[in-house]
C-alpha positions in Angstrom: 4.3 14.1 10.5 2.2 11.0 9.5 3.5 9.2 6.0 1.8 6.3 4.2 4.8 4.0 3.0 5.8 0.7 2.4 7.4 -1.4 4.6 9.5 -4.6 3.3 9.0 -8.1 4.5 9.2 -11.2 3.1 13.1 -13.3 2.3 15.9 -12.4 0.7 14.9 -12.0 -3.4 11.4 -12.8 -2.5 10.0 -9.2 -1.7 6.9 -8.5 0.0 5.3 -5.1 1.1 2.8 -4.1 3.3 1.3 -0.4 3.3 1.0 1.1 6.6 0.9 4.4 8.2 3.5 5.5 10.4 5.3 8.1 11.9 8.1 10.0 9.7 11.0 9.3 12.7 10.1 5.6 12.7 12.1 2.9 11.0 10.9 2.0 7.6 10.3 -1.7 8.9 9.7 -0.7 12.5 6.5 0.6 14.4 3.4 1.6 12.6 -0.1 2.9 13.2 -2.1 0.9 11.0 -1.7 -1.8 8.0 -3.7 -0.5 5.3 -2.7 -3.0 2.8 -0.3 -5.0 0.6 1.8 -5.0 -2.8 3.5 -8.2 -3.6 5.5 -7.8 -7.2 6.0 -11.7 -7.3 2.7 -12.5 -7.8 1.7 -14.9 -9.9 -1.0 -16.7 -11.6 -4.4 -16.4 -9.4 -2.2 -14.5 -6.3 -3.0 -11.2 -5.2 -0.8 -8.7 -6.2 -2.1 -5.4 -4.5 -4.6 -4.5 -2.0 -5.3 -1.3 -0.6 -8.3 -0.7 1.8 -9.7 2.6 0.0 -11.8 3.6 3.1 -8.5 4.2 5.5 -6.6 5.2 2.6 -9.4 8.4 2.4 -9.6 8.7 6.3 -5.7 9.1 6.7 -5.1 11.4 3.8 -7.8 13.6 5.0 -6.6 13.8 8.7 -3.1 15.1 7.1 -1.1 12.1 6.2 1.1 12.4 3.3 1.8 9.2 1.0 5.2 8.2 -0.8 5.5 8.7 -4.0 5.5 4.9 -4.9 2.3 4.8 -2.4 0.6 7.3 -4.9 1.8 5.2 -8.1 0.1 2.0 -6.8 -2.9 3.4 -5.4 -3.4 5.1 -9.0 -2.6 1.5 -10.2 -5.4 0.0 -8.4 -7.8 2.5 -9.1 -7.2 1.7 -12.7 -7.7 -1.9 -12.0 -10.7 -1.6 -10.4 -12.2 0.5 -12.9 -11.1 -2.3 -15.6 -12.6 -4.9 -13.3 -16.2 -3.1 -13.1 -16.0 -2.8 -16.6 -15.6 -6.3 -17.5 -18.3 -6.9 -15.3 
């Protein structure tokens, strides 16, 4: 089975996560098929906290990939931010 999940990077006490498509049997930070975005929970100022390639996310979900609970929450968060940005423009 293919899953869409977070892969942790960064240093100790400074987490940074890549949103990746991987086989379920592979380790969390191990081999993956494709990187479709990132999440930086410690983003400050002008830094971008979240980016997701919506076209690739839609493609992978269309072919049966299951998103983790955290990735689902982040997708909803990104959609809300995009809607707020387009409404302000």
